[in-house]
C-alpha positions, 0 to 999 in steps of 0.5 A: 500500500502506497503512503498517503501524502498531502499534495504539493502546491508548486505544480499548477497551470492557469487557463486564462480565457482559453490561453494557458499563462505561467504564473509564479503564484496564485492566491485568494482562492477563498469563499466565505458565507457571511453571517447574519445576526438577529435578535428580536426585542421580546427574546428571553435570551440575551444573545443574537441568533446567527444564520447564513447570509450571502456568499462572498468571494475574495479577489484573486492575485496572480504574480509572474515574472516581468518579461521584455515586450509582454504587457498583457496585464496592463493591456487587459486592465486598460480595456476596463478603465471606464468600467462601462462594460469590462471584458470578463473572462472565465479562468481555470486554475488546476493543481497538477500531479506528477503526470501533469494531470489536474488533481484539483481544479478551481473554476472562476466565473466572469473575472476582470482585472481591478488592479495591476502592480508593476515590479518594485525596483531595488538597486541592491536586490538580486531578485527577478522582477515580479508583476501582479494583478488583482482580479474580481469575479462572480463565482468560484467552484472547486472540483476534485478530478 
């Protein structure tokens, strides 16, 4: 019988509107149910009851190395500057196994860029230039493949 280990998180892919793009980091894959608190005035108990409310999704943050001549983050964001009709894309994020097959898949619905952050500059640094973008969306589902 093979030993069971948790999945490593360093091997993943992102499909971005039909295109696969490499990222160094993806964060914000959170979903939360907001809590509604209620107490009516005639209640004999001195506490509020709690019930489930609306679902809330965190913004996603994508980070990657900055490449010469590649300005896709800023170009997508600039299409949404006036926010009259932002270009929305579905995004699929897959955690991959050793055979490069998805083991867990996150599907994000109607995403658009709300923030682009260029790399910081540091004269005495020895790191790769990293840019990031923040994405809002209208739904997150998780599938175990």
